[in-house]
N, C-alpha and C positions, 0 to 999 in steps of 0.2 A: 289805463290800468287802474283798477280799484283794488286796494288792499283793505280787507275788512276783518274786524274782530267781533264775531257774534257772541251773544250770550253773556255769561257772568265772568268771563276771564278778566282778571285784573292785571295781567302781565303782558305787555306789548313790546318788549325789547326786540324779539325776533321779527315781529311785523315791521317795526321801524327800521331794522337792519335791512330787511328785504326791500322795503320802500326806497331806502337810500340807494341800495345797489341798483335798483331798476332806474331810478332817476339818473344815477351816474352813468348808466348805459344809454341814456338819451330818451328814456320813456317818460311820458307825462303820467304822474302818479297821484291819485286821490286816496288819501288815507282817511278812513271813516272814523277812527278813534275807537275807544273802548265801549263795550256794552251795547252794541247795535243789535236790533232785532232783524230777523230775516227780511221783514217787510222794508225796513230802512235800507238794508244793503241792496235789495233788488231795485228799489226806487233810485238809489244812487247810481247803480249800473245803467239803468234806463235813462235817467236825466243826463248823465255824463256821456252817453253813447259810447260806453267803454268797449274795448276790444277784448279785454281779459279781466278776470277777477281772481285775486289770491285771497283765500279764506284761511285765517290763522286761528287754530283752535287748540287750546291746552286743557280744557275743562272736562273732556270726555263726552261732550254732548254732540260730537260730530255726526253720529248716525241719526240724530233728530234735526239738527240745524242745517246741515248741508243739503239733505233732500228737500227741506222746506224752501231754501233759497232757490234751488233748481226748479222746483214746482212753480214758484212765483214768477220766475223768469219765463218759463214755458207758457204760463197763463197769459203773459203779455206779448207772446210771440217772439221772444228773444231766444233764438236758438243758435246764434253765431258767435257767442261769447266763449272764449277759452276759460274754463274753470279749473283752477288748481287749489289744492288744500295743503296746508303745512301745519305741523305741530306734532303733538304726541298721539299719533294714530297707531293703534295696534295693527300688526300685520294681517290679522284675521279680518279686519274691516276694509282693507285697501281695495280688494277686488269688488266688493259690494259697492263702494263709493264710485269706482270706475264704471261699473255696470249702470249706475244711476246717472252717469253723465260727466263725472269728473275726469279731466284729461290726465292729471297726474297728481300723486300724493308725495309730498316731500316731508320726510321724517327728520328728527334731529340728526345732524351730521351731514346733511345735504349741503353742498357748497353753494355760495351765492352765484358763482359762475355757472353751475349746472342749472340753477333755477332761472337765471336771466336768459341763458341760451335756450332752454325749453320754451319759455314764454315768447321770446323773440321768434323762434322757429314756428311755434304754434299759431301765433297771430298772423305771421306771413302766410302760412298754409291756408288759414281761414280766409284771408283776403283774396287769395288766388282761386279759391273754390267757388 
């Protein structure tokens, strides 16, 4: 699992909480740190042979950065990675992100149990497919 903070976000408390919850649930987690480009994130996913990626965005740039990450992964033939997004995502953008290939969007208030369960189930489903 890769947890990524693209763009100019300077706040990563939520990403660290999720990374810790995923680790506590037994998952191997790579946290990319702040200010990652879509190219850096896609490269990390590929190099680490990740099963899932959690993209944390608070800046409002989700409709630019997330599709770019998805595009870069597809260009490299990576189509089996579960992609989730978390952060301050307006409801009006959620369906468009899902249509682009995001499996789920977690907004403020989502529980760590819900996120961990979704990722665990999604990765397992992808492995069986």
